[in-house]
C-alpha positions as a Markdown table, in Angstrom:
| # | Residue | x | y | z |
|---|---|---|---|---|
| 1 | Met | -13.9 | 25.2 | -15.9 |
| 2 | Ser | -10.5 | 26.1 | -17.4 |
| 3 | Asp | -7.4 | 25.5 | -15.4 |
| 4 | Ala | -5.5 | 28.3 | -17.2 |
| 5 | Gly | -4.2 | 31.0 | -15.0 |
| 6 | Thr | -4.0 | 28.9 | -11.8 |
| 7 | Pro | -0.5 | 27.3 | -11.6 |
| 8 | Gly | -0.6 | 23.8 | -10.2 |
| 9 | Leu | -4.4 | 23.4 | -10.7 |
| 10 | Pro | -4.2 | 20.8 | -13.5 |
| 11 | Ala | -2.1 | 18.5 | -11.4 |
| 12 | Arg | -4.6 | 18.7 | -8.4 |
| 13 | Arg | -7.6 | 18.2 | -10.7 |
| 14 | Ala | -5.9 | 15.1 | -12.1 |
| 15 | Ala | -5.2 | 13.9 | -8.6 |
| 16 | Leu | -8.8 | 14.3 | -7.7 |
| 17 | Arg | -9.8 | 12.2 | -10.7 |
| 18 | Leu | -7.4 | 9.5 | -9.7 |
| 19 | Leu | -8.8 | 9.3 | -6.2 |
| 20 | Asp | -12.3 | 9.2 | -7.6 |
| 21 | Ala | -11.4 | 6.4 | -9.9 |
| 22 | Val | -9.8 | 4.3 | -7.1 |
| 23 | Leu | -12.1 | 5.0 | -4.2 |
| 24 | Arg | -15.5 | 5.4 | -5.9 |
| 25 | Arg | -15.1 | 3.2 | -9.1 |
| 26 | Gly | -12.6 | 0.7 | -7.8 |
| 27 | Leu | -10.1 | 1.1 | -10.7 |
| 28 | Pro | -6.4 | 0.5 | -10.3 |
| 29 | Ile | -4.6 | 3.8 | -10.3 |
| 30 | Asp | -2.4 | 2.7 | -13.3 |
| 31 | Ala | -5.6 | 2.0 | -15.3 |
| 32 | Ala | -7.0 | 5.4 | -14.4 |
| 33 | Arg | -3.8 | 7.3 | -15.1 |
| 34 | Ser | -4.3 | 8.1 | -18.8 |
| 35 | Ala | -7.8 | 9.5 | -18.5 |
| 36 | Ala | -7.1 | 11.3 | -15.3 |
| 37 | Thr | -4.1 | 13.2 | -16.6 |
| 38 | Arg | -5.5 | 13.8 | -20.1 |
| 39 | Asp | -5.5 | 17.6 | -19.6 |
| 40 | Val | -2.1 | 17.7 | -18.0 |
| 41 | Ala | 0.6 | 18.3 | -20.7 |
| 42 | Asp | 3.6 | 18.7 | -18.4 |
| 43 | Arg | 5.2 | 15.5 | -17.3 |
| 44 | Gln | 6.3 | 17.0 | -14.0 |
| 45 | Asp | 2.7 | 17.9 | -13.3 |
| 46 | Gln | 1.6 | 14.4 | -14.2 |
| 47 | Ala | 4.1 | 13.0 | -11.8 |
| 48 | Leu | 2.9 | 15.4 | -9.1 |
| 49 | Ala | -0.7 | 14.3 | -9.6 |
| 50 | Leu | 0.3 | 10.7 | -9.1 |
| 51 | Ala | 2.4 | 11.6 | -6.1 |
| 52 | Ile | -0.4 | 13.5 | -4.4 |
| 53 | Ala | -3.0 | 10.8 | -5.1 |
| 54 | Gly | -0.5 | 8.1 | -4.0 |
| 55 | Glu | 0.3 | 9.7 | -0.7 |
| 56 | Val | -3.4 | 10.2 | 0.0 |
| 57 | Leu | -4.0 | 6.5 | -0.6 |
| 58 | Arg | -1.0 | 5.6 | 1.7 |
| 59 | Arg | -2.4 | 7.6 | 4.5 |
| 60 | Leu | -6.1 | 7.7 | 4.0 |
| 61 | Pro | -7.3 | 6.5 | 7.4 |
| 62 | Asp | -5.0 | 9.0 | 9.2 |
| 63 | Leu | -6.1 | 11.9 | 6.9 |
| 64 | Asp | -9.8 | 11.0 | 7.5 |
| 65 | Ala | -9.2 | 11.0 | 11.3 |
| 66 | Leu | -7.9 | 14.5 | 11.1 |
| 67 | Ile | -10.8 | 15.7 | 9.0 |
| 68 | Asp | -13.3 | 14.0 | 11.4 |
| 69 | Ser | -11.6 | 15.7 | 14.4 |
| 70 | Ala | -12.5 | 19.2 | 12.9 |
| 71 | Thr | -16.1 | 18.7 | 11.6 |
| 72 | Arg | -19.2 | 18.8 | 13.7 |
| 73 | Asn | -21.0 | 16.3 | 11.5 |
| 74 | Arg | -19.1 | 13.5 | 9.8 |
| 75 | Leu | -18.7 | 14.0 | 6.0 |
| 76 | Ala | -19.6 | 11.1 | 3.8 |
| 77 | Asp | -16.7 | 9.0 | 2.6 |
| 78 | Asp | -17.3 | 10.0 | -1.0 |
| 79 | Ala | -18.2 | 13.7 | -0.2 |
| 80 | Lys | -16.4 | 16.1 | -2.5 |
| 81 | Ala | -15.4 | 18.2 | 0.6 |
| 82 | Arg | -13.7 | 15.1 | 2.1 |
| 83 | Met | -11.9 | 14.3 | -1.1 |
| 84 | Ala | -10.7 | 17.9 | -1.4 |
| 85 | Leu | -9.6 | 18.0 | 2.2 |
| 86 | Arg | -7.6 | 14.8 | 1.7 |
| 87 | Leu | -5.8 | 16.4 | -1.2 |
| 88 | Ala | -5.2 | 19.7 | 0.6 |
| 89 | Leu | -3.9 | 18.1 | 3.8 |
| 90 | Val | -1.5 | 15.6 | 2.3 |
| 91 | Gln | 0.4 | 18.3 | 0.6 |
| 92 | Pro | 1.8 | 20.3 | 3.6 |
| 93 | Leu | 1.8 | 17.2 | 5.9 |
| 94 | Val | 3.7 | 14.8 | 3.6 |
| 95 | Leu | 4.9 | 16.6 | 0.5 |
| 96 | Gly | 6.1 | 19.8 | 2.1 |
| 97 | Thr | 3.8 | 22.2 | 0.1 |
| 98 | Pro | 3.2 | 25.5 | 1.9 |
| 99 | Pro | -0.3 | 25.5 | 3.3 |
| 100 | His | -1.4 | 28.6 | 1.4 |
| 101 | Ala | -0.3 | 27.1 | -1.9 |
| 102 | Ala | -2.0 | 23.8 | -1.1 |
| 103 | Ile | -5.4 | 25.3 | -0.3 |
| 104 | Ala | -5.2 | 27.8 | -3.2 |
| 105 | Thr | -5.0 | 25.0 | -5.7 |
| 106 | Ile | -7.7 | 22.9 | -4.1 |
| 107 | Leu | -10.5 | 25.5 | -3.6 |
| 108 | Pro | -11.0 | 26.0 | -7.4 |
| 109 | Leu | -11.9 | 22.3 | -7.6 |
| 110 | Leu | -15.0 | 23.1 | -5.6 |
| 111 | Asp | -16.6 | 25.5 | -8.0 |
| 112 | Gly | -20.2 | 25.7 | -6.9 |
| 113 | Gly | -19.4 | 23.4 | -3.9 |
| 114 | Pro | -18.5 | 23.7 | -0.2 |
| 115 | Lys | -15.5 | 26.0 | -0.4 |
| 116 | Arg | -16.2 | 27.7 | 3.0 |
| 117 | Leu | -16.4 | 24.3 | 4.7 |
| 118 | Val | -13.1 | 23.0 | 3.2 |
| 119 | His | -11.3 | 26.3 | 3.8 |
| 120 | Gly | -12.5 | 26.4 | 7.4 |
| 121 | Val | -11.6 | 22.8 | 8.2 |
| 122 | Phe | -8.2 | 23.1 | 6.6 |
| 123 | Gly | -7.4 | 26.4 | 8.4 |
| 124 | Thr | -8.5 | 24.9 | 11.7 |
| 125 | Leu | -6.2 | 21.9 | 11.3 |
| 126 | Met | -3.2 | 24.0 | 10.2 |
| 127 | Arg | -3.6 | 26.3 | 13.2 |
| 128 | Arg | -3.6 | 23.2 | 15.5 |
| 129 | Gly | -0.3 | 22.2 | 14.0 |
| 130 | Val | -1.5 | 18.7 | 13.3 |
| 131 | Thr | 0.9 | 16.0 | 12.0 |
| 132 | Leu | 0.5 | 12.5 | 10.6 |
| 133 | Pro | 1.8 | 9.3 | 12.3 |
| 134 | Ala | 5.3 | 8.3 | 11.2 |
| 135 | His | 3.8 | 4.9 | 10.2 |
| 136 | Pro | 0.5 | 5.1 | 8.4 |
| 137 | Thr | -2.6 | 3.3 | 9.7 |
| 138 | Leu | -3.7 | 0.5 | 7.4 |
| 139 | Pro | -7.4 | 0.4 | 6.4 |
| 140 | Pro | -9.1 | -1.5 | 9.3 |
| 141 | Thr | -10.5 | -4.3 | 7.1 |
| 142 | Val | -7.0 | -5.0 | 5.6 |
| 143 | Ala | -5.4 | -4.8 | 9.0 |
| 144 | Asp | -7.9 | -7.2 | 10.5 |
| 145 | Arg | -7.6 | -9.7 | 7.6 |
| 146 | Trp | -3.8 | -9.7 | 7.7 |
| 147 | Arg | -3.7 | -9.9 | 11.5 |
| 148 | Arg | -5.8 | -13.1 | 11.3 |
| 149 | Ser | -3.5 | -14.5 | 8.6 |
| 150 | Trp | -0.1 | -13.4 | 9.8 |
| 151 | Gly | -0.3 | -11.9 | 13.2 |
| 152 | Pro | 0.2 | -8.3 | 14.6 |
| 153 | Asp | 3.9 | -8.1 | 13.9 |
| 154 | Val | 3.3 | -8.4 | 10.1 |
| 155 | Val | 0.6 | -5.8 | 10.3 |
| 156 | Ala | 3.0 | -3.4 | 12.1 |
| 157 | Ala | 5.7 | -4.2 | 9.6 |
| 158 | Ala | 3.3 | -3.4 | 6.7 |
| 159 | Ala | 2.5 | 0.0 | 8.2 |
| 160 | Val | 6.3 | 0.7 | 8.3 |
| 161 | Ala | 6.8 | -0.6 | 4.8 |
| 162 | Ile | 4.1 | 1.6 | 3.2 |
| 163 | Ala | 5.4 | 4.8 | 4.7 |
| 164 | Ala | 8.2 | 5.3 | 2.2 |
| 165 | Pro | 9.0 | 4.4 | -1.4 |
| 166 | Pro | 10.6 | 0.9 | -1.7 |
| 167 | Pro | 14.1 | 0.4 | -3.0 |
| 168 | Leu | 14.8 | -0.3 | -6.7 |
| 169 | Asp | 15.7 | -3.9 | -7.5 |
| 170 | Leu | 17.4 | -4.8 | -10.7 |
| 171 | Ser | 17.6 | -8.2 | -12.3 |
| 172 | Leu | 20.7 | -8.7 | -14.5 |
| 173 | Ala | 20.9 | -10.7 | -17.7 |
| 174 | Arg | 24.5 | -11.6 | -16.7 |
| 175 | Glu | 26.8 | -10.7 | -13.8 |
| 176 | Asp | 29.2 | -9.0 | -16.2 |
| 177 | Val | 26.7 | -6.5 | -17.7 |
| 178 | Val | 27.0 | -2.7 | -17.2 |
| 179 | Ala | 24.9 | -2.1 | -14.2 |
| 180 | Pro | 24.7 | 0.4 | -11.3 |
| 181 | Asp | 26.5 | -0.4 | -8.1 |
| 182 | Gly | 24.3 | -1.7 | -5.4 |
| 183 | Val | 23.8 | -4.5 | -2.9 |
| 184 | Ala | 23.4 | -8.0 | -4.2 |
| 185 | Phe | 21.1 | -10.4 | -2.3 |
| 186 | Ala | 21.3 | -13.1 | -5.0 |
| 187 | Pro | 23.1 | -13.9 | -8.2 |
| 188 | Arg | 22.3 | -11.4 | -11.0 |
| 189 | His | 20.7 | -9.0 | -8.6 |
| 190 | Arg | 21.3 | -5.4 | -7.5 |
| 191 | Arg | 19.4 | -3.3 | -5.0 |
| 192 | Leu | 19.6 | 0.5 | -5.1 |
| 193 | Pro | 17.7 | 3.4 | -3.4 |
| 194 | Ser | 14.5 | 4.4 | -5.2 |
| 195 | Gly | 15.1 | 6.6 | -8.3 |
| 196 | Thr | 14.5 | 7.2 | -11.9 |
| 197 | Val | 15.3 | 4.1 | -13.9 |
| 198 | Thr | 16.2 | 5.6 | -17.3 |
| 199 | Asp | 18.9 | 7.8 | -15.6 |
| 200 | Leu | 20.8 | 4.8 | -14.4 |
| 201 | Pro | 24.0 | 3.6 | -16.1 |
| 202 | Gly | 23.5 | 0.6 | -18.4 |
| 203 | Phe | 19.8 | 1.2 | -19.1 |
| 204 | Asp | 20.2 | 1.8 | -22.8 |
| 205 | Gln | 22.5 | -1.3 | -23.1 |
| 206 | Gly | 19.7 | -3.5 | -21.9 |
| 207 | Gly | 21.6 | -5.6 | -19.5 |
| 208 | Trp | 19.1 | -5.3 | -16.7 |
| 209 | Trp | 15.5 | -4.6 | -15.9 |
| 210 | Val | 13.5 | -3.5 | -12.8 |
| 211 | Gln | 12.0 | -6.4 | -10.8 |
| 212 | Asp | 11.4 | -6.6 | -7.1 |
| 213 | Leu | 13.6 | -9.2 | -5.4 |
| 214 | Ala | 10.6 | -11.3 | -4.3 |
| 215 | Ala | 9.2 | -11.2 | -7.9 |
| 216 | Ser | 12.5 | -12.8 | -9.1 |
| 217 | Ile | 12.1 | -15.9 | -6.9 |
| 218 | Pro | 9.7 | -17.9 | -9.1 |
| 219 | Ala | 12.1 | -18.0 | -12.1 |
| 220 | Arg | 15.1 | -18.5 | -9.8 |
| 221 | Leu | 13.5 | -21.7 | -8.6 |
| 222 | Leu | 13.6 | -23.1 | -12.2 |
| 223 | Gly | 17.4 | -22.7 | -12.3 |
| 224 | Glu | 19.4 | -23.0 | -15.5 |
| 225 | Gly | 17.5 | -24.1 | -18.6 |
| 226 | Ala | 20.2 | -25.6 | -20.8 |
| 227 | Gly | 17.9 | -25.2 | -23.8 |
| 228 | Glu | 14.9 | -26.9 | -22.3 |
| 229 | His | 11.4 | -25.6 | -23.0 |
| 230 | Val | 9.5 | -23.6 | -20.4 |
| 231 | Leu | 6.0 | -22.1 | -20.6 |
| 232 | Asp | 5.7 | -18.7 | -18.9 |
| 233 | Leu | 2.0 | -18.2 | -18.4 |
| 234 | Cys | 0.4 | -14.8 | -17.8 |
| 235 | Ala | 3.9 | -13.6 | -18.7 |
| 236 | Ala | 3.6 | -9.8 | -19.3 |
| 237 | Pro | 5.3 | -7.5 | -18.7 |
| 238 | Gly | 8.1 | -10.0 | -18.9 |
| 239 | Gly | 10.4 | -9.8 | -16.0 |
| 240 | Lys | 10.3 | -13.6 | -15.4 |
| 241 | Ala | 10.4 | -14.4 | -19.1 |
| 242 | Met | 13.6 | -12.3 | -19.4 |
| 243 | Gln | 15.0 | -14.1 | -16.4 |
| 244 | Leu | 14.3 | -17.5 | -17.9 |
| 245 | Ala | 15.7 | -16.5 | -21.3 |
| 246 | Ala | 18.9 | -15.2 | -19.6 |
| 247 | Ala | 19.2 | -18.5 | -17.7 |
| 248 | Gly | 19.2 | -20.5 | -20.9 |
| 249 | Trp | 15.6 | -21.6 | -21.2 |
| 250 | Arg | 13.7 | -21.8 | -24.5 |
| 251 | Val | 10.8 | -19.6 | -23.5 |
| 252 | Thr | 7.2 | -19.5 | -24.7 |
| 253 | Ala | 5.6 | -16.5 | -23.1 |
| 254 | Val | 1.7 | -16.6 | -23.1 |
| 255 | Asp | -0.5 | -13.7 | -22.1 |
| 256 | Gly | -4.1 | -12.7 | -22.9 |
| 257 | Ser | -3.4 | -9.0 | -23.4 |
| 258 | Ala | -2.1 | -7.7 | -26.7 |
| 259 | Ser | -1.0 | -4.4 | -25.2 |
| 260 | Arg | 0.9 | -6.2 | -22.4 |
| 261 | Leu | 2.5 | -8.6 | -24.8 |
| 262 | Lys | 3.6 | -5.6 | -26.9 |
| 263 | Arg | 5.3 | -4.2 | -23.8 |
| 264 | Leu | 6.9 | -7.6 | -23.2 |
| 265 | Gly | 8.2 | -7.6 | -26.8 |
| 266 | Glu | 9.7 | -4.1 | -26.2 |
| 267 | Asn | 11.4 | -5.3 | -23.1 |
| 268 | Leu | 12.9 | -8.3 | -24.9 |
| 269 | Ala | 14.1 | -6.0 | -27.7 |
| 270 | Arg | 15.8 | -3.7 | -25.2 |
| 271 | Thr | 17.6 | -6.5 | -23.4 |
| 272 | Gly | 18.4 | -8.6 | -26.5 |
| 273 | Leu | 16.8 | -11.7 | -25.0 |
| 274 | Arg | 14.5 | -14.0 | -26.9 |
| 275 | Ala | 11.1 | -15.6 | -26.3 |
| 276 | Asp | 8.2 | -16.8 | -28.4 |
| 277 | Leu | 5.2 | -14.6 | -27.7 |
| 278 | Val | 1.6 | -16.1 | -27.8 |
| 279 | Glu | -1.5 | -14.0 | -27.2 |
| 280 | Ala | -4.0 | -16.4 | -25.7 |
| 281 | Asp | -6.3 | -17.1 | -22.8 |
| 282 | Ile | -4.7 | -20.0 | -21.0 |
| 283 | Leu | -8.2 | -21.3 | -19.9 |
| 284 | Arg | -8.9 | -21.9 | -23.7 |
| 285 | Trp | -5.4 | -22.4 | -25.1 |
| 286 | Asn | -3.4 | -25.6 | -25.3 |
| 287 | Pro | 0.4 | -25.9 | -26.0 |
| 288 | Pro | 1.4 | -28.2 | -28.9 |
| 289 | Glu | 3.3 | -30.5 | -26.4 |
| 290 | Pro | 4.2 | -30.7 | -22.7 |
| 291 | Ala | 7.1 | -28.6 | -21.5 |
| 292 | Ala | 10.0 | -29.4 | -19.1 |
| 293 | Ala | 8.7 | -26.6 | -16.9 |
| 294 | Val | 5.8 | -24.3 | -16.5 |
| 295 | Leu | 5.7 | -21.0 | -14.6 |
| 296 | Leu | 2.3 | -19.7 | -13.7 |
| 297 | Asp | 2.4 | -16.2 | -12.2 |
| 298 | Ala | -1.4 | -16.1 | -11.8 |
| 299 | Pro | -3.5 | -13.0 | -11.9 |
| 300 | Cys | -4.3 | -12.1 | -8.3 |
| 301 | Ser | -5.4 | -9.3 | -5.9 |
| 302 | Ala | -1.8 | -7.9 | -6.0 |
| 303 | Thr | -2.1 | -7.0 | -2.3 |
| 304 | Gly | 1.5 | -8.0 | -1.9 |
| 305 | Val | 2.7 | -4.9 | -3.9 |
| 306 | Phe | 0.9 | -2.4 | -1.7 |
| 307 | Arg | 4.2 | -0.5 | -1.1 |
| 308 | Arg | 4.3 | 0.5 | -4.8 |
| 309 | His | 0.5 | 0.5 | -5.4 |
| 310 | Pro | -1.3 | 1.6 | -2.2 |
| 311 | Asp | -4.6 | 1.7 | -4.1 |
| 312 | Val | -4.9 | -2.1 | -3.7 |
| 313 | Leu | -5.6 | -1.6 | 0.0 |
| 314 | His | -8.7 | 0.3 | -0.8 |
| 315 | Arg | -9.9 | -1.5 | -4.0 |
| 316 | Val | -9.6 | -5.2 | -3.2 |
| 317 | Gln | -12.5 | -6.6 | -1.3 |
| 318 | Pro | -13.0 | -10.2 | 0.1 |
| 319 | Arg | -15.4 | -11.1 | -2.7 |
| 320 | Ala | -12.8 | -10.2 | -5.3 |
| 321 | Ile | -10.2 | -12.3 | -3.6 |
| 322 | Ala | -12.6 | -15.3 | -3.6 |
| 323 | Asp | -13.3 | -14.8 | -7.3 |
| 324 | Leu | -9.6 | -14.5 | -8.2 |
| 325 | Ala | -8.9 | -17.6 | -6.2 |
| 326 | Ala | -11.4 | -19.6 | -8.2 |
| 327 | Gly | -9.7 | -18.5 | -11.4 |
| 328 | Gln | -6.3 | -19.3 | -10.1 |
| 329 | Ala | -7.4 | -22.9 | -9.3 |
| 330 | Ala | -8.7 | -23.3 | -12.8 |
| 331 | Met | -5.5 | -22.0 | -14.3 |
| 332 | Leu | -3.4 | -24.2 | -12.0 |
| 333 | Ala | -5.4 | -27.3 | -13.0 |
| 334 | Arg | -4.8 | -26.6 | -16.7 |
| 335 | Ala | -1.1 | -25.7 | -16.3 |
| 336 | Ala | -0.4 | -28.9 | -14.4 |
| 337 | Asp | -1.3 | -31.0 | -17.5 |
| 338 | Trp | 1.2 | -29.1 | -19.6 |
| 339 | Val | 4.2 | -30.3 | -17.6 |
| 340 | Arg | 5.8 | -33.5 | -18.8 |
| 341 | Pro | 6.4 | -36.3 | -16.3 |
| 342 | Gly | 9.4 | -35.5 | -14.2 |
| 343 | Gly | 9.1 | -31.8 | -15.0 |
| 344 | Thr | 8.6 | -28.8 | -12.7 |
| 345 | Leu | 5.6 | -26.5 | -12.1 |
| 346 | Val | 6.1 | -23.1 | -10.3 |
| 347 | Tyr | 3.0 | -21.3 | -9.0 |
| 348 | Ala | 3.3 | -17.7 | -7.8 |
| 349 | Thr | 1.1 | -14.8 | -6.8 |
| 350 | Cys | 2.0 | -11.3 | -5.6 |
| 351 | Ser | -0.6 | -11.5 | -2.9 |
| 352 | Met | -0.7 | -11.4 | 0.8 |
| 353 | Glu | -3.9 | -13.5 | 0.9 |
| 354 | Pro | -3.6 | -17.3 | 1.9 |
| 355 | Glu | -6.6 | -18.0 | -0.4 |
| 356 | Glu | -4.4 | -17.1 | -3.3 |
| 357 | Gly | -1.3 | -19.0 | -2.1 |
| 358 | Glu | -1.1 | -21.5 | 0.6 |
| 359 | Asp | -4.7 | -22.7 | 0.3 |
| 360 | Gln | -4.3 | -23.1 | -3.4 |
| 361 | Ile | -1.4 | -25.4 | -3.2 |
| 362 | Arg | -2.8 | -27.5 | -0.3 |
| 363 | Ala | -5.9 | -28.1 | -2.4 |
| 364 | Phe | -3.9 | -28.8 | -5.6 |
| 365 | Val | -1.6 | -31.3 | -4.0 |
| 366 | Ala | -4.6 | -33.1 | -2.4 |
| 367 | Ser | -6.2 | -33.4 | -5.8 |
| 368 | Arg | -3.1 | -34.3 | -7.8 |
| 369 | Pro | -1.2 | -37.2 | -6.4 |
| 370 | Asp | 1.2 | -37.0 | -9.3 |
| 371 | Tyr | 2.6 | -33.7 | -7.9 |
| 372 | Ala | 4.5 | -32.9 | -4.7 |
| 373 | Val | 6.0 | -29.7 | -3.3 |
| 374 | His | 9.7 | -29.5 | -4.1 |
| 375 | Pro | 11.3 | -27.2 | -1.5 |
| 376 | Pro | 14.2 | -24.9 | -2.4 |
| 377 | Ala | 17.6 | -26.1 | -1.5 |
| 378 | Ser | 20.3 | -24.1 | 0.3 |
| 379 | Gly | 21.5 | -21.2 | -1.9 |
| 380 | Glu | 18.5 | -21.1 | -4.2 |
| 381 | Leu | 16.7 | -18.2 | -2.4 |
| 382 | Pro | 17.9 | -14.7 | -1.8 |
| 383 | Ala | 19.7 | -13.9 | 1.4 |
| 384 | Gly | 17.1 | -13.5 | 4.3 |
| 385 | Val | 14.2 | -15.3 | 2.6 |
| 386 | Pro | 13.2 | -18.4 | 4.5 |
| 387 | Val | 11.5 | -21.6 | 3.3 |
| 388 | Ala | 8.2 | -22.3 | 5.0 |
| 389 | Gly | 7.7 | -25.5 | 6.9 |
| 390 | Glu | 5.5 | -26.9 | 4.1 |
| 391 | Gly | 8.3 | -26.4 | 1.6 |
| 392 | Trp | 7.0 | -23.3 | -0.2 |
| 393 | Val | 8.1 | -19.7 | 0.0 |
| 394 | Arg | 6.1 | -16.8 | 1.6 |
| 395 | Thr | 7.6 | -13.3 | 1.6 |
| 396 | Leu | 6.0 | -10.9 | 4.1 |
| 397 | Pro | 6.5 | -7.3 | 5.4 |
| 398 | Gly | 9.3 | -7.3 | 7.9 |
| 399 | Met | 11.6 | -9.7 | 6.0 |
| 400 | Ile | 15.0 | -8.0 | 5.4 |
| 401 | Ala | 13.3 | -4.8 | 6.5 |
| 402 | Asp | 16.6 | -3.1 | 7.4 |
| 403 | Gln | 17.8 | -3.6 | 3.8 |
| 404 | Gly | 14.6 | -2.3 | 2.2 |
| 405 | Gly | 12.1 | -5.1 | 2.6 |
| 406 | Leu | 10.3 | -7.2 | 0.0 |
| 407 | Asp | 6.9 | -7.3 | -1.7 |
| 408 | Gly | 4.5 | -9.9 | -0.5 |
| 409 | Phe | 4.7 | -13.0 | -2.6 |
| 410 | Phe | 3.8 | -16.7 | -2.5 |
| 411 | Ile | 5.8 | -19.2 | -4.5 |
| 412 | Ala | 5.5 | -22.9 | -4.6 |
| 413 | Arg | 7.7 | -25.2 | -6.7 |
| 414 | Leu | 6.2 | -28.6 | -7.5 |
| 415 | Arg | 7.7 | -31.7 | -9.2 |
| 416 | Arg | 5.5 | -33.9 | -11.4 |
| 417 | Arg | 6.2 | -37.6 | -10.7 |
| 418 | Pro | 8.2 | -39.3 | -13.5 |
| 419 | Leu | 6.7 | -42.2 | -15.4 |
| 420 | Ala | 7.5 | -45.6 | -13.9 |
| 421 | Gly | 11.0 | -46.5 | -14.8 |
| 422 | Ala | 11.8 | -43.1 | -16.3 |
| 423 | Glu | 14.4 | -40.6 | -15.1 |
| 424 | Ser | 13.6 | -36.9 | -14.8 |
| 425 | Gly | 15.2 | -34.9 | -17.6 |
| 426 | His | 15.6 | -31.8 | -15.4 |
């Protein structure tokens, strides 16, 4: 069916494709974006499609509760009528679209389908004057899992955190670069309200890049490089590699994806920073010699970045977390052998799951007596970020919440024991 002649329809059709990709096929929304918006030429319409789908994913349990309150028989989770009603409802209730415009652009998506049902349920809910909670309800399986791991206060804080777009954190190549004004929680850092990156002063000069404050901690824990060699593993898109290069490290950035390495190269070119790029699978690759430091930002569930990517709350299941944890353990075991005696290994994941963080390091240290956790010293962490009792760093919803919060991250710095009689070089 052609979308011509119905303003706004291409964006809604693309939003429906995005939801189908995430909820039925389990794809990340970023991976589905190109195919879902293939028929949407206008960039503003592409952005609208992403906004509609993103808000549905932020508020899915609450939207479904409204739908269930107005239907005699519960619709299947993947029923087209339910998907259409989610898209229709989120527009007036979250995005401020007039109800008549919202339903007019959704009904054509149901050509040959349950138009009367969707129109009737939508009309009933609009006449009731329904609203959504100020703080979204997390998917029950996620809320239960995080409640067991972190307690009810963190679950409540996560619900608050997902309600609004997070702030924009910038990492600076140097303190004296041209950069927007903002709040600094750490050296070479600025925090701004959310906005369009390319419109900010200094973007073209390349003196800064976007990087959540929590994501900047792993490289911060390696300090100044003074020309020493560091391996940045699973490095793309390159925020940590750029941090390390800016701090004076000689960086070898390794990643298994050619397209992601290309993006890393483009980021390096824009910022004028240098790193050697290696396309390789680190489970098969070996460096020519041990390095002074290794940073392993391991592939993970990414549940810690749910504020920016709410699709992770609906895609990531316990089996996937277990499979990812097994891969992380294998990577950590290999990376540990690439650190020279007396050197430093930093392990990080943007995950809220202990299996991908705390459990990994407990098991690693138990199996590797030549390694010990090396806790951050005073002043090494951004303001408001604590050190856990075991000496590692865990950022959670609720931390510096009044200043915009943080993504969920786990970071552990480990020191490899020097050879007998040798002094550590760094």
